[in-house]
C-alpha positions as CSV (number, residue, x, y, z in Angstrom):
1,M,9.4,5.4,-10.0
2,G,13.0,4.4,-10.7
3,R,13.6,2.9,-14.1
4,G,17.9,2.4,-13.8
5,S,19.6,-0.6,-12.6
6,P,21.9,-0.9,-9.4
7,A,25.1,-0.3,-12.0
8,E,23.1,3.3,-12.9
9,L,23.2,4.3,-9.2
10,S,23.6,8.3,-9.6
11,P,26.6,9.4,-8.5
12,P,26.9,10.8,-4.4
13,V,26.8,14.7,-4.4
14,D,28.7,14.5,-1.2
15,A,32.2,15.7,-0.8
16,D,33.4,12.3,-0.1
17,P,31.3,9.5,-2.2
18,A,32.3,6.8,0.3
19,D,29.9,8.3,2.5
20,A,26.8,8.2,0.2
21,I,27.5,4.8,-0.6
22,R,27.9,3.7,2.7
23,R,24.4,5.4,3.6
24,R,22.7,3.8,0.6
25,D,23.9,0.5,1.9
26,E,22.8,1.3,5.2
27,I,19.4,2.2,4.0
28,L,19.1,-0.9,1.9
29,Q,20.0,-2.9,5.1
30,V,17.7,-1.0,7.4
31,M,14.8,-1.9,4.8
32,F,15.4,-5.2,4.6
33,W,15.4,-6.2,8.0
34,M,12.4,-4.1,8.5
35,R,10.7,-6.0,6.0
36,G,12.3,-9.5,7.0
37,E,11.0,-8.9,10.4
38,G,7.6,-7.6,9.9
39,L,7.6,-4.3,10.9
40,A,7.1,-2.5,7.6
41,D,6.9,-3.7,4.0
42,D,7.6,0.2,3.2
43,A,9.0,3.1,5.2
44,S,8.7,6.9,5.5
45,P,11.9,9.0,5.3
46,D,10.7,9.9,9.2
47,A,10.8,6.1,9.9
48,L,14.2,5.2,8.3
49,L,15.9,8.4,10.5
50,V,15.0,6.5,13.4
51,F,17.4,3.6,12.5
52,L,20.0,5.5,10.3
53,G,21.9,7.7,13.0
54,E,23.6,10.9,12.0
55,V,21.9,11.3,8.6
56,D,20.0,14.4,8.4
57,D,16.8,14.7,6.3
58,A,18.0,16.2,3.0
59,M,21.0,13.7,2.2
60,L,18.5,10.9,3.2
61,R,15.7,12.1,0.8
62,A,18.7,12.5,-2.2
63,D,19.6,8.9,-1.2
64,L,16.2,7.6,-1.1
65,D,15.8,9.6,-4.8
66,A,18.9,7.9,-6.1
67,L,18.1,4.4,-4.8
68,D,14.6,4.8,-6.6
69,S,16.3,6.2,-9.7
70,A,18.8,2.8,-9.6
71,G,15.5,0.7,-9.4
72,L,16.3,-0.7,-5.6
73,L,13.3,1.3,-4.2
74,E,10.0,2.4,-5.5
75,R,8.1,5.4,-4.3
76,M,4.7,4.6,-2.6
77,P,1.8,6.9,-2.6
78,G,2.2,8.9,0.7
79,G,5.9,9.5,0.1
80,S,7.0,6.3,1.7
81,Y,9.5,3.8,0.0
82,R,9.2,0.1,-0.9
83,L,12.4,-2.3,-1.8
84,T,11.6,-3.8,-5.4
85,P,12.6,-7.0,-6.0
86,G,16.3,-6.0,-6.9
87,G,16.5,-4.1,-3.8
88,V,15.6,-7.0,-1.8
89,R,18.2,-9.1,-3.6
90,E,20.7,-6.2,-3.1
91,G,19.3,-5.3,0.6
92,G,19.7,-8.7,1.6
93,R,23.2,-9.5,0.4
94,R,24.6,-6.1,1.9
95,F,22.6,-7.6,5.3
96,A,24.2,-10.9,4.9
97,D,27.6,-9.3,4.2
98,E,27.2,-7.0,7.3
99,F,26.3,-9.4,10.0
100,A,27.9,-12.6,8.4
101,E,30.0,-12.8,11.6
102,I,27.0,-12.8,14.0
103,T,24.5,-14.7,11.8
104,R,26.2,-18.0,10.8
105,Q,26.2,-20.7,12.4
106,A,28.6,-21.5,15.6
107,H,31.8,-23.3,14.4
108,G,30.8,-27.2,14.2
109,A,27.3,-26.4,14.5
110,C,24.8,-28.7,12.2
111,S,21.4,-28.8,11.8
112,D,21.6,-32.2,9.7
113,P,21.0,-35.0,12.0
114,D,22.2,-37.4,9.6
115,C,25.7,-35.2,8.5
116,D,29.1,-37.1,9.4
117,C,29.9,-34.2,11.8
118,Q,27.6,-35.4,14.0
119,T,29.7,-38.6,14.9
120,L,33.0,-37.5,13.2
121,G,33.4,-33.6,14.7
122,P,33.2,-30.5,12.6
123,E,35.9,-31.0,9.7
124,A,33.9,-33.8,8.4
125,C,30.8,-31.8,7.7
126,A,29.3,-31.9,4.2
127,H,27.8,-28.3,4.6
128,A,29.8,-25.0,4.3
129,H,30.7,-23.5,7.9
130,S,32.9,-20.5,7.3
């Protein structure tokens, strides 16, 4: 099991380090989404490949091992992986960043019936609507 921290994530072996960073971010996002949707608390490499597009098995396993070493995932008995508490935080942050445009409230949409924006308009909203 990993003992590092996110800051200690091992450097990728790819020709383009940005590719490994994107893949690892995507792994965290997919696992966060799967967990949040109640699909699985842990995932096998084969289950992740279904969601990860053009990732080959060897790359995925190297990325999973790196995320495990960084303390963002933990390897489970049977070869599946689970997000650690740090992995949940990082996966959630990356997921929120990636899907912010489609998951935020619509402009002026406020669910607080007592908010001033209900009568004065969106500019009077006391809540953040970026």
